[in-house]
Backbone as a printed PyTorch tensor [residue, N CA C, xyz], in Angstrom:
tensor([[[ -8.7140, -42.4330,  -8.9200],
         [ -9.4350, -40.8280,  -9.0010],
         [ -8.7460, -39.9620,  -8.7250]],

        [[ -8.1620, -40.0830,  -7.2180],
         [ -7.4080, -39.1630,  -6.4670],
         [ -6.4200, -38.8000,  -7.2380]],

        [[ -5.4290, -39.8690,  -7.4450],
         [ -4.5490, -39.1840,  -8.1340],
         [ -4.3700, -38.1670,  -9.6650]],

        [[ -5.5390, -38.4870, -10.1780],
         [ -5.9520, -38.0220, -11.4760],
         [ -5.9530, -36.8320, -10.9250]],

        [[ -6.9820, -36.3500,  -9.8760],
         [ -7.1520, -34.8010,  -9.4120],
         [ -6.0340, -34.3850,  -8.7620]],

        [[ -5.0110, -34.9630,  -8.0220],
         [ -4.2700, -34.0500,  -8.0030],
         [ -2.7770, -33.6500,  -9.2030]],

        [[ -2.6950, -34.9680,  -9.6600],
         [ -2.2270, -33.9740, -11.0650],
         [ -3.0020, -33.0850, -11.7610]],

        [[ -4.3580, -32.9790, -11.9370],
         [ -4.9650, -32.1950, -12.6680],
         [ -4.3470, -30.3700, -12.0820]],

        [[ -4.5600, -30.9150, -10.5090],
         [ -4.0630, -29.5760,  -9.5340],
         [ -2.7090, -29.4920,  -9.6600]],

        [[ -2.1570, -29.8590,  -9.5940],
         [ -0.6090, -29.8390,  -9.7740],
         [ -0.4690, -29.2640, -10.8630]],

        [[ -1.0720, -29.4710, -12.3990],
         [ -1.1060, -28.7150, -13.3980],
         [ -1.7880, -27.4830, -13.6030]],

        [[ -2.7980, -27.6110, -13.0910],
         [ -3.1160, -25.9450, -13.1480],
         [ -2.3860, -24.8680, -12.1170]],

        [[ -2.0330, -25.5040, -10.7360],
         [ -0.8510, -24.3580, -10.1000],
         [  0.4210, -24.0260, -11.1850]],

        [[  0.6260, -25.3370, -11.4690],
         [  1.6970, -24.5460, -12.4980],
         [  1.3480, -23.5840, -14.0550]],

        [[  0.4810, -23.4450, -14.1490],
         [  0.0690, -22.9290, -15.5110],
         [ -0.3910, -21.5470, -14.9170]],

        [[ -0.8330, -21.4030, -13.3180],
         [ -1.2820, -19.9280, -12.6820],
         [ -0.0760, -18.8760, -12.7090]],

        [[  0.6660, -18.3480, -12.9660],
         [  1.6560, -17.6940, -12.4480],
         [  1.0160, -16.6590, -11.2500]],

        [[  1.9290, -16.9560,  -9.9910],
         [  1.2990, -15.7700,  -9.1020],
         [  1.7500, -14.6430,  -9.4160]],

        [[  1.2130, -13.3720,  -8.5520],
         [  1.4230, -12.2190,  -9.2750],
         [  1.3200, -11.0780,  -7.5720]],

        [[  1.4730,  -9.9230,  -7.8270],
         [  1.2110,  -8.7010,  -6.7930],
         [ -0.7180,  -8.9050,  -6.8040]],

        [[ -1.2300,  -9.2060,  -7.8820],
         [ -2.6740,  -8.8320,  -7.9180],
         [ -2.8940, -10.2800,  -7.1370]],

        [[ -4.1430, -10.0770,  -5.8150],
         [ -4.3540, -11.1720,  -5.3990],
         [ -5.8210, -10.8160,  -4.4840]],

        [[ -6.4470, -11.7550,  -4.3150],
         [ -6.9910, -11.2900,  -2.6580],
         [ -6.6800, -12.1410,  -1.5820]],

        [[ -6.0710, -11.5100,  -0.5340],
         [ -4.9680, -12.1170,   0.4530],
         [ -6.3100, -13.0850,   0.9750]],

        [[ -7.5450, -12.7630,   1.2650],
         [ -8.3280, -13.3300,   1.7790],
         [ -8.5840, -14.9440,   1.6380]],

        [[ -8.5950, -14.9510,   0.7290],
         [ -8.5940, -16.2890,   0.0850],
         [ -7.4250, -17.0230,  -0.1440]],

        [[ -6.3690, -16.4140,  -0.0830],
         [ -4.5960, -17.4780,   0.1930],
         [ -4.2510, -17.3730,   1.0880]],

        [[ -4.8050, -16.9120,   2.6070],
         [ -4.9200, -17.2060,   3.9230],
         [ -5.8800, -16.6990,   4.7080]],

        [[ -7.0030, -17.6570,   4.9950],
         [ -8.4210, -16.8430,   5.1730],
         [ -7.9890, -16.2690,   6.7020]],

        [[ -7.1680, -16.8830,   7.5910],
         [ -6.7330, -16.9170,   9.2850],
         [ -6.4770, -15.5880,   9.4410]],

        [[ -5.1530, -14.9500,   8.2790],
         [ -4.4560, -14.1150,   8.7270],
         [ -4.0530, -13.5340,   7.6090]],

        [[ -5.1530, -12.7780,   6.2070],
         [ -4.9080, -12.1450,   4.7640],
         [ -3.7150, -11.0890,   4.8450]],

        [[ -4.1190, -10.4240,   6.0690],
         [ -2.8260,  -9.1400,   6.6880],
         [ -1.5020,  -9.7230,   6.7410]],

        [[ -0.8110, -11.1590,   7.2000],
         [  0.1350, -11.3880,   7.0700],
         [  0.4450, -11.7120,   5.4180]],

        [[ -0.4130, -12.4630,   4.9820],
         [ -0.5780, -12.7090,   3.6800],
         [  0.2790, -11.2360,   2.6330]],

        [[ -0.4620, -10.5080,   2.6060],
         [ -0.0420,  -9.5180,   2.0580],
         [  1.0940,  -8.6180,   2.6420]],

        [[  1.2400,  -8.4730,   3.7430],
         [  3.2490,  -8.1790,   4.0510],
         [  4.0140,  -9.0860,   3.0980]],

        [[  3.4800, -10.5610,   3.0600],
         [  4.7030, -11.3760,   2.7640],
         [  4.8160, -11.0710,   0.6510]],

        [[  3.4600, -10.3030,   0.5830],
         [  3.0690, -10.1870,  -0.9440],
         [  4.5440,  -8.9500,  -1.4700]],

        [[  4.5040,  -7.8800,   0.0780],
         [  4.3210,  -6.9790,  -0.7120],
         [  6.3290,  -6.7590,  -0.3860]],

        [[  6.4510,  -7.6460,   0.8380],
         [  8.1010,  -7.6800,   1.3750],
         [  8.5330,  -8.3080,   0.2520]],

        [[  8.2900,  -9.5970,  -0.4800],
         [  8.6710, -10.3510,  -0.9830],
         [  9.0960,  -9.2570,  -2.8130]],

        [[  8.4080,  -8.4520,  -3.2050],
         [  8.3480,  -7.7630,  -4.0750],
         [  9.5430,  -6.5750,  -3.8650]],

        [[  9.2940,  -5.9460,  -2.8370],
         [ 10.6750,  -5.2150,  -1.9970],
         [ 11.6510,  -5.8360,  -2.1760]],

        [[ 11.7950,  -6.7260,  -2.1140],
         [ 12.9040,  -7.5540,  -1.9810],
         [ 13.8950,  -8.1880,  -3.2480]],

        [[ 12.7370,  -8.6040,  -4.3050],
         [ 12.8730,  -8.6490,  -5.8090],
         [ 13.4500,  -7.4830,  -6.7040]],

        [[ 12.6680,  -6.5230,  -6.2670],
         [ 13.2140,  -5.2670,  -6.7950],
         [ 14.1940,  -3.9430,  -5.7840]],

        [[ 15.1540,  -4.0050,  -5.8920],
         [ 15.7710,  -3.0660,  -5.0650],
         [ 15.8150,  -1.6930,  -5.7290]],

        [[ 15.7520,  -1.6140,  -6.9700],
         [ 15.5930,  -0.7110,  -7.3170],
         [ 14.6000,   0.7340,  -6.8510]],

        [[ 13.1090,   0.0120,  -6.2100],
         [ 12.3170,   0.7030,  -5.4270],
         [ 13.0270,   1.5820,  -4.2580]],

        [[ 12.5650,   3.4080,  -4.5090],
         [ 13.2530,   4.1830,  -3.4920],
         [ 12.0340,   4.4970,  -3.0660]],

        [[ 11.0210,   4.5630,  -3.4840],
         [  9.6990,   5.8940,  -2.6650],
         [  8.4690,   5.0220,  -3.1150]],

        [[  7.6000,   4.7160,  -2.1610],
         [  6.2350,   4.2050,  -2.3240],
         [  5.2840,   5.5170,  -2.1180]],

        [[  4.4510,   5.3330,  -2.8630],
         [  3.2320,   6.8290,  -2.4440],
         [  2.0000,   6.2160,  -2.2670]],

        [[  1.6140,   6.2960,  -1.0040],
         [  0.3310,   5.7200,  -0.4850],
         [ -0.6760,   6.8900,  -0.5100]],

        [[ -1.8640,   6.3480,  -1.0380],
         [ -3.0090,   6.7760,  -1.0600],
         [ -4.2530,   6.7230,  -0.7870]],

        [[ -4.0880,   7.3140,   0.4680],
         [ -5.2650,   6.2850,   1.6310],
         [ -5.8960,   7.5950,   2.3760]],

        [[ -7.3890,   7.7510,   1.8670],
         [ -8.3190,   9.0460,   3.0800],
         [ -8.7670,   8.9680,   4.0470]],

        [[ -8.7690,   7.2220,   4.5450],
         [ -8.8580,   7.3540,   6.3200],
         [ -7.5700,   6.8430,   6.9340]],

        [[ -6.2150,   7.7960,   6.8510],
         [ -5.1140,   7.3530,   7.1250],
         [ -5.4420,   7.3530,   9.2530]],

        [[ -4.9670,   6.5790,   9.6380],
         [ -5.0300,   7.1400,  11.2660],
         [ -3.8900,   6.2060,  11.5670]],

        [[ -3.7260,   5.9730,  13.0830],
         [ -2.2910,   5.5550,  13.2910],
         [ -2.3770,   3.9130,  13.2990]],

        [[ -3.5890,   3.7720,  13.5020],
         [ -3.9620,   1.6650,  13.4560],
         [ -3.3540,   1.5310,  11.8470]],

        [[ -3.5670,   2.5440,  10.8020],
         [ -3.5380,   2.1950,   9.7840],
         [ -1.9400,   2.2710,   9.4490]],

        [[ -1.3970,   3.1900,   9.8530],
         [  0.4160,   4.0090,   9.7980],
         [  0.4850,   2.6260,  10.4210]],

        [[  0.6060,   2.3500,  11.3530],
         [  1.1460,   1.0090,  12.0150],
         [  1.4830,  -0.5440,  11.0220]],

        [[  0.2510,  -0.4430,  10.1570],
         [  0.2270,  -1.6530,   9.3970],
         [  0.9530,  -1.1860,   8.2230]],

        [[  1.1340,  -0.3140,   7.9010],
         [  1.6850,   0.6530,   6.6690],
         [  3.2090,   0.2730,   6.7410]],

        [[  3.7750,   0.6170,   8.2290],
         [  5.1330,  -0.3120,   8.9090],
         [  4.9850,  -1.1870,   8.3580]],

        [[  4.4460,  -2.3380,   8.8920],
         [  4.4860,  -3.6500,   8.8720],
         [  4.7560,  -4.1410,   6.7540]],

        [[  3.7380,  -3.3790,   6.2920],
         [  3.7770,  -3.5910,   5.1680],
         [  4.9320,  -3.3880,   4.3460]],

        [[  5.4350,  -2.3730,   4.6270],
         [  6.6890,  -1.5790,   3.7320],
         [  8.0960,  -1.2110,   4.0800]],

        [[  7.9660,  -1.6850,   5.5500],
         [  8.8210,  -1.5660,   7.2210],
         [  9.8980,  -2.2760,   6.2630]],

        [[ 11.3980,  -1.6440,   7.2280],
         [ 12.4020,  -2.8230,   7.3010],
         [ 13.4160,  -2.3940,   6.2850]],

        [[ 12.7470,  -1.5960,   4.4980],
         [ 13.5470,  -1.3080,   3.8400],
         [ 13.9920,   0.2480,   3.8600]],

        [[ 15.0190,   0.3230,   4.8700],
         [ 15.5140,   1.3880,   5.3560],
         [ 16.1930,   2.3670,   4.1450]],

        [[ 16.0370,   2.0170,   2.6590],
         [ 16.3730,   2.9960,   1.8910],
         [ 14.9990,   3.7290,   1.7140]],

        [[ 13.9600,   3.2990,   1.6430],
         [ 12.7820,   3.6050,   1.1360],
         [ 11.9830,   5.1660,   1.8160]],

        [[ 11.6000,   5.6670,   1.0160],
         [ 11.2670,   7.2500,   1.4010],
         [  9.4960,   6.9070,   1.0220]],

        [[  8.6590,   7.4100,   2.3480],
         [  7.3530,   6.9150,   2.3370],
         [  7.0940,   7.9740,   2.0230]],

        [[  6.0490,   8.5740,   0.8420],
         [  4.9000,   9.8880,   0.6970],
         [  3.3480,   9.1070,   1.1930]],

        [[  2.9390,   9.7080,   2.1090],
         [  1.2860,   9.7270,   2.2040],
         [  0.5420,  10.9150,   2.0620]],

        [[ -0.3850,  10.2670,   0.9620],
         [ -1.6150,  11.3090,   0.5520],
         [ -2.8500,  11.2730,   0.8900]],

        [[ -3.3700,  11.8810,   1.8960],
         [ -4.7870,  11.4060,   2.5500],
         [ -5.6140,  12.6980,   2.8650]],

        [[ -6.7000,  12.8200,   3.3810],
         [ -7.6360,  13.1250,   3.8490],
         [ -7.6360,  13.6180,   5.3700]],

        [[ -6.8650,  12.1450,   5.8090],
         [ -6.8080,  12.1630,   7.1080],
         [ -7.8720,  11.8030,   8.0800]],

        [[ -8.8780,  11.3560,   7.4390],
         [-10.2830,  11.1350,   7.9390],
         [-10.4150,   9.8360,   8.8700]],

        [[-11.4470,   9.6980,   9.6710],
         [-11.4320,   8.1840,  10.6250],
         [-12.9940,   8.7060,  11.1480]],

        [[-12.9730,   7.3440,  11.4690],
         [-14.3870,   6.8510,  11.9850],
         [-14.0320,   6.7700,  13.4930]],

        [[-12.9200,   7.2460,  14.0920],
         [-12.7300,   8.0780,  15.4170],
         [-13.0650,   9.0350,  16.0670]],

        [[-13.1270,   9.0560,  17.1530],
         [-13.7740,  10.1400,  18.0070],
         [-12.7870,  11.1020,  17.7310]],

        [[-11.5940,  11.0250,  17.7770],
         [-10.4080,  11.7700,  17.6860],
         [-10.5810,  12.9210,  16.5310]],

        [[ -9.8300,  14.3250,  16.6840],
         [ -9.8110,  15.2900,  15.4540],
         [ -9.1600,  14.6790,  14.7780]],

        [[ -8.8150,  15.5040,  13.9150],
         [ -8.4690,  15.8640,  12.6900],
         [ -6.7880,  16.0010,  12.9690]],

        [[ -6.6120,  16.6900,  13.6940],
         [ -5.6360,  17.4510,  13.9470],
         [ -4.7940,  16.9750,  15.2570]],

        [[ -5.4740,  16.0080,  15.9530],
         [ -4.8610,  15.3080,  16.8300],
         [ -4.4000,  13.8520,  16.2390]],

        [[ -5.2840,  13.8920,  15.1810],
         [ -4.8430,  12.1490,  14.2860],
         [ -3.6260,  13.1630,  13.7010]],

        [[ -3.4010,  13.8290,  12.5820],
         [ -2.3820,  14.5530,  12.3020],
         [ -0.9790,  14.6520,  13.4590]],

        [[ -1.3780,  15.4120,  14.4660],
         [  0.0350,  15.1110,  15.1530],
         [  0.4510,  13.8830,  15.8000]],

        [[ -0.6270,  12.7410,  16.1840],
         [  0.1860,  11.8320,  16.2970],
         [  0.8270,  10.8710,  15.0980]],

        [[  0.2370,  11.3280,  13.9930],
         [  0.6770,  10.6920,  12.7760],
         [  2.0930,  11.1390,  12.5980]],

        [[  2.1360,  12.5890,  12.4230],
         [  3.4020,  12.8930,  12.1500],
         [  4.4990,  12.8510,  13.2970]],

        [[  4.0220,  12.1840,  14.8160],
         [  5.1300,  12.1480,  16.1930],
         [  5.4170,   9.9820,  15.6500]],

        [[  4.5070,   9.4480,  14.7580],
         [  5.0280,   8.2000,  14.4420],
         [  5.6580,   7.9920,  13.9180]],

        [[  5.7940,   8.7440,  12.6640],
         [  6.2640,   8.9940,  11.2030],
         [  7.7980,   9.7160,  11.8150]],

        [[  8.0100,  10.0430,  12.5110],
         [  9.4970,  10.2860,  13.2770],
         [ 10.0970,   9.4370,  13.8330]],

        [[  9.4700,   8.9380,  14.5730],
         [ 10.0290,   7.7920,  14.9050],
         [ 10.2380,   6.8650,  14.9490]],

        [[  9.6580,   6.1200,  13.0590],
         [  9.3560,   5.4290,  12.3270],
         [ 11.2210,   5.3040,  11.9360]],

        [[ 11.3330,   6.8900,  11.0580],
         [ 12.6020,   7.2850,  10.2680],
         [ 13.7230,   7.4590,  11.0640]],

        [[ 13.6150,   7.4890,  12.7840],
         [ 14.5610,   7.7350,  13.5560],
         [ 14.9990,   6.5220,  13.7450]],

        [[ 13.6590,   5.2080,  13.7020],
         [ 14.7740,   4.1610,  14.3360],
         [ 15.0950,   3.4630,  13.0590]],

        [[ 15.0130,   3.6760,  11.8770],
         [ 15.3080,   3.3220,  10.4160],
         [ 14.6850,   2.2620,   9.8920]],

        [[ 13.3240,   2.2110,   9.7410],
         [ 12.0420,   1.4130,   9.8240],
         [ 11.9830,   2.1990,   7.9860]],

        [[ 12.0070,   3.5690,   7.9210],
         [ 12.0360,   4.2900,   6.4690],
         [ 13.2770,   5.4120,   6.6170]],

        [[ 13.8280,   5.5760,   5.3950],
         [ 14.6740,   7.0060,   5.2100],
         [ 14.0490,   7.5710,   5.6690]],

        [[ 12.7470,   8.0900,   4.5820],
         [ 12.4360,   9.5810,   5.3610],
         [ 10.2590,   8.9720,   5.3350]],

        [[  9.4450,  10.0770,   5.8740],
         [  7.9990,   9.6850,   5.6480],
         [  7.6390,  10.6630,   5.9690]],

        [[  6.7350,  11.2370,   4.2440],
         [  6.6190,  12.7920,   4.0590],
         [  5.1340,  12.6050,   4.5660]],

        [[  4.1110,  13.1820,   5.1160],
         [  2.0130,  13.1330,   5.3680],
         [  2.4540,  14.5870,   4.6930]],

        [[  1.2660,  14.2410,   3.6270],
         [  0.5970,  15.5250,   2.8710],
         [ -1.1600,  15.2380,   3.1410]],

        [[ -1.0910,  16.4360,   3.0110],
         [ -3.3260,  16.1560,   3.4290],
         [ -3.7670,  16.9020,   2.0690]],

        [[ -4.3710,  16.3660,   1.2130],
         [ -4.7110,  17.1160,   0.2940],
         [ -6.0600,  17.3670,   0.3940]],

        [[ -6.3900,  18.5120,  -0.2750],
         [ -7.6240,  18.8710,  -0.3480],
         [ -8.4470,  18.5840,  -1.8290]],

        [[ -8.3050,  17.8830,  -2.5720],
         [ -8.7320,  17.2790,  -3.4070],
         [ -9.7320,  16.1750,  -3.0250]],

        [[-10.8110,  15.9560,  -3.9740],
         [-11.9180,  14.5980,  -3.3710],
         [-10.9180,  13.3640,  -3.9830]],

        [[-11.2730,  12.4770,  -2.7740],
         [-10.3960,  11.3040,  -2.5770],
         [-11.0190,  10.2370,  -2.1960]],

        [[-11.1400,   9.0610,  -3.0490],
         [-11.8580,   7.7870,  -2.9870],
         [-10.5590,   6.9350,  -2.8170]],

        [[-10.4020,   6.2570,  -4.3160],
         [ -9.7110,   5.0390,  -3.9710],
         [ -8.8560,   4.9510,  -3.2770]],

        [[ -7.6810,   3.8360,  -3.2390],
         [ -6.3460,   3.8870,  -2.4960],
         [ -5.9350,   2.9340,  -3.7450]],

        [[ -4.4730,   3.6010,  -3.3020],
         [ -3.0710,   3.0600,  -4.0160],
         [ -1.9940,   2.6790,  -3.5310]],

        [[ -0.8580,   2.2380,  -3.8300],
         [  0.0890,   2.2860,  -3.2010],
         [  0.9080,   2.2960,  -4.5640]],

        [[  1.9750,   3.6270,  -4.8240],
         [  2.8400,   3.6170,  -5.9420],
         [  4.3710,   3.4910,  -5.5400]],

        [[  4.8380,   2.0700,  -6.6730],
         [  5.9740,   2.2900,  -6.0820],
         [  6.6840,   2.8770,  -7.2540]],

        [[  7.7750,   3.0300,  -6.3590],
         [  8.8590,   4.0120,  -7.4070],
         [ 10.2490,   4.1760,  -7.4620]],

        [[ 10.7260,   4.1660,  -8.4690],
         [ 12.3140,   4.0190,  -8.3100],
         [ 12.9210,   5.8020,  -8.5880]],

        [[ 14.2740,   5.8460,  -8.7800],
         [ 14.9840,   6.8830,  -8.6690],
         [ 14.1990,   7.9330,  -9.2430]],

        [[ 14.1960,   9.2560,  -8.6900],
         [ 13.8060,  10.4970,  -9.2920],
         [ 12.1180,  10.2400,  -9.5720]],

        [[ 11.2460,   9.3980,  -8.6980],
         [ 10.1210,   9.3260,  -8.5740],
         [  9.3500,   8.9340,  -9.8620]],

        [[  9.8310,   7.8970, -10.5140],
         [  9.6550,   7.2840, -12.0970],
         [  8.6960,   6.2400, -11.6130]],

        [[  7.6780,   6.8470, -11.8460],
         [  6.4420,   5.4150, -10.9090],
         [  6.7680,   3.8160, -12.0590]],

        [[  7.1850,   2.6860, -11.5800],
         [  7.2250,   1.5280, -11.6300],
         [  6.3380,   0.5480, -11.6590]],

        [[  5.6370,   0.7080, -10.4290],
         [  4.1820,  -0.0650,  -9.9990],
         [  3.4030,   0.5220,  -9.4030]],

        [[  1.9260,   0.2150,  -9.7620],
         [  0.9390,   0.7610,  -9.3100],
         [ -0.4740,  -0.4260,  -8.6480]],

        [[ -0.6520,  -0.1650,  -7.6830],
         [ -1.4740,  -1.1160,  -7.1810],
         [ -2.5220,  -0.8640,  -6.2550]],

        [[ -3.7120,  -0.9520,  -6.6800],
         [ -4.9340,  -0.3970,  -6.3150],
         [ -5.4290,  -1.3910,  -5.3090]],

        [[ -6.0940,  -0.7480,  -4.3990],
         [ -6.0470,  -1.1380,  -3.0270],
         [ -7.6970,  -1.2040,  -2.7470]],

        [[ -8.4450,  -2.0480,  -2.1940],
         [ -9.6830,  -2.7230,  -2.4580],
         [-10.8260,  -2.1960,  -1.1260]],

        [[ -9.9450,  -1.8790,  -0.4410],
         [-10.4910,  -1.3110,   1.0510],
         [ -9.6520,  -0.5370,   1.8880]],

        [[ -9.9500,  -0.0250,   3.1110],
         [ -9.1070,   0.4790,   3.9080],
         [ -7.9490,   0.1350,   4.6210]],

        [[ -6.8130,   0.6480,   4.5680],
         [ -5.5370,  -0.3840,   5.4760],
         [ -6.0440,  -0.9220,   6.5530]],

        [[ -6.5310,  -0.2900,   7.6020],
         [ -7.1760,  -0.3530,   8.8580],
         [ -8.1540,  -1.4360,   8.7550]],

        [[ -8.3620,  -2.5160,   7.8020],
         [ -9.1490,  -3.3870,   7.2890],
         [ -7.9700,  -5.0560,   7.3810]],

        [[ -7.0630,  -4.3690,   7.2820],
         [ -5.9140,  -5.1140,   7.0440],
         [ -6.5250,  -6.2780,   5.8470]],

        [[ -7.2860,  -5.9770,   5.2210],
         [ -7.1960,  -6.9070,   4.0060],
         [ -8.0580,  -8.1230,   4.1210]],

        [[ -8.7380,  -7.9170,   5.2190],
         [-10.2850,  -8.4880,   5.4180],
         [-11.4720,  -8.1170,   5.0740]],

        [[-12.4740,  -9.3790,   4.7410],
         [-13.3810,  -8.5700,   4.1980],
         [-13.3220,  -9.0370,   2.1500]],

        [[-12.9820, -10.0070,   2.2330],
         [-11.6730,  -9.9640,   0.7790],
         [-11.6060,  -8.8770,  -0.1130]],

        [[-10.4750,  -8.3470,   0.5010],
         [ -9.8560,  -6.7220,   0.3330],
         [ -8.9930,  -6.8540,  -0.8550]],

        [[ -9.0970,  -6.7160,  -1.7570],
         [ -7.7680,  -6.8500,  -3.3100],
         [ -6.8060,  -6.1820,  -3.3440]],

        [[ -5.9450,  -6.4800,  -4.2470],
         [ -4.7550,  -5.8570,  -4.1860],
         [ -4.8520,  -6.1980,  -5.7890]],

        [[ -5.0780,  -5.4280,  -6.9200],
         [ -4.5650,  -5.4700,  -8.3660],
         [ -3.8350,  -4.5980,  -8.9110]],

        [[ -2.3770,  -5.5870,  -9.0480],
         [ -1.7540,  -4.8320, -10.0760],
         [ -1.7720,  -3.9320, -11.6560]],

        [[ -1.7760,  -2.6160, -11.7350],
         [ -2.8820,  -1.7750, -13.0150],
         [ -1.5170,  -2.4400, -14.3680]],

        [[ -2.3850,  -2.9740, -15.5090],
         [ -1.5220,  -3.1610, -16.3070],
         [ -1.7930,  -2.4580, -17.5170]],

        [[ -3.3870,  -1.6690, -17.7060],
         [ -3.6010,  -0.7970, -18.1200],
         [ -2.9550,   0.2450, -18.4510]],

        [[ -2.2690,   0.6840, -19.6480],
         [ -1.5990,   2.1300, -19.7380],
         [ -2.5940,   2.7950, -19.6520]],

        [[ -3.2360,   3.2200, -20.1220],
         [ -4.5590,   4.2460, -19.7670],
         [ -4.4940,   4.3530, -18.3240]],

        [[ -5.4150,   3.3630, -17.7740],
         [ -5.4720,   3.4240, -16.4740],
         [ -3.8790,   3.6540, -15.5950]],

        [[ -3.1130,   3.6270, -15.8940],
         [ -1.4390,   3.7500, -15.3140],
         [ -1.3950,   5.4480, -15.4350]],

        [[ -1.6450,   5.7480, -16.8890],
         [ -1.7330,   7.0350, -16.9260],
         [ -2.4710,   8.0340, -15.9850]],

        [[ -3.7650,   7.2160, -15.7340],
         [ -4.9920,   8.0100, -15.2910],
         [ -4.2870,   8.0950, -13.8370]],

        [[ -4.4610,   6.9770, -13.3870],
         [ -3.8280,   7.1850, -11.9950],
         [ -2.2490,   7.8980, -11.5770]],

        [[ -1.8890,   8.4840, -13.0080],
         [ -0.7850,   9.3260, -12.3390],
         [ -1.2490,  10.6390, -12.5120]],

        [[ -1.9340,  11.1810, -13.4460],
         [ -2.8760,  12.6800, -13.2650],
         [ -3.3900,  12.9650, -12.2750]],

        [[ -4.5240,  11.7480, -11.2010],
         [ -4.4860,  12.2550, -10.2830],
         [ -3.9630,  11.9480,  -9.1140]],

        [[ -2.5460,  11.2580,  -8.7670],
         [ -1.6780,  11.8790,  -7.8800],
         [ -1.2020,  13.0940,  -8.0680]],

        [[ -1.3590,  13.4400,  -9.3860],
         [ -0.3480,  14.7070,  -9.5010],
         [ -1.6660,  15.7420,  -9.1380]],

        [[ -2.9070,  15.6110,  -9.0570],
         [ -3.7450,  16.3850,  -8.9030],
         [ -3.8140,  16.8660,  -7.1580]],

        [[ -3.8210,  15.5070,  -6.3520],
         [ -3.4740,  15.7740,  -5.0550],
         [ -2.3240,  15.8480,  -4.5390]],

        [[ -1.2200,  15.6280,  -5.2000],
         [  0.1460,  16.4500,  -4.6630],
         [ -0.2750,  18.5660,  -4.8560]],

        [[ -0.7490,  18.3880,  -5.7830],
         [ -1.0130,  19.7340,  -6.3850],
         [ -2.0850,  20.6320,  -5.5850]],

        [[ -2.4730,  19.4250,  -5.0220],
         [ -3.4300,  20.4760,  -4.1680],
         [ -3.5810,  20.0500,  -2.7400]],

        [[ -2.3620,  19.9530,  -1.9970],
         [ -2.1670,  19.1910,  -0.7120],
         [ -0.8780,  20.1200,  -0.1020]],

        [[ -1.1250,  20.0140,   1.3230],
         [  0.2810,  20.4810,   2.2860],
         [  0.9160,  19.8570,   3.2290]],

        [[  2.0310,  20.1300,   3.5150],
         [  2.8280,  19.0820,   4.1520],
         [  2.3800,  19.0240,   5.6720]],

        [[  1.7650,  17.9480,   6.6170],
         [  1.8790,  17.6470,   7.8330],
         [  2.7150,  18.2130,   8.1940]]])
């Protein structure tokens, strides 16, 4: 009986194709943050044509930014653009947070973790989170919808969902253009 179960499990596993869409905590209950790093780093290695990642995250702080460097760091030709409201649950002020992130981004660029980092404060309403992977000339190649804050490091069953619906992809592209047009560089 157990042999039959093992064969059924193996067959099911062979039919299910792994993708970027996942709930990291289901796949690595103790360290979903490491699983998410593994998934995104392997995507960057498989597709070296990615030149830029646009991060949409309303609650960007230094902890979130450190994790961001773990998720996408090490690909030194990668440009990072962060669109945020720079909100936080901490007691520090928005200006202190922006200053700290600006210093951190300079350090990461200087140390070759990223080619460049641009922090933009958007004045438009913002709620959902996205990782937008672009190739040359900011051509959007892949959009990942993220189910929670970076600070949560994919705990609490936060999902990564690769968008495939063309209408939704165009909607997110329009949304990002709105965020960018109503923003200023930090």
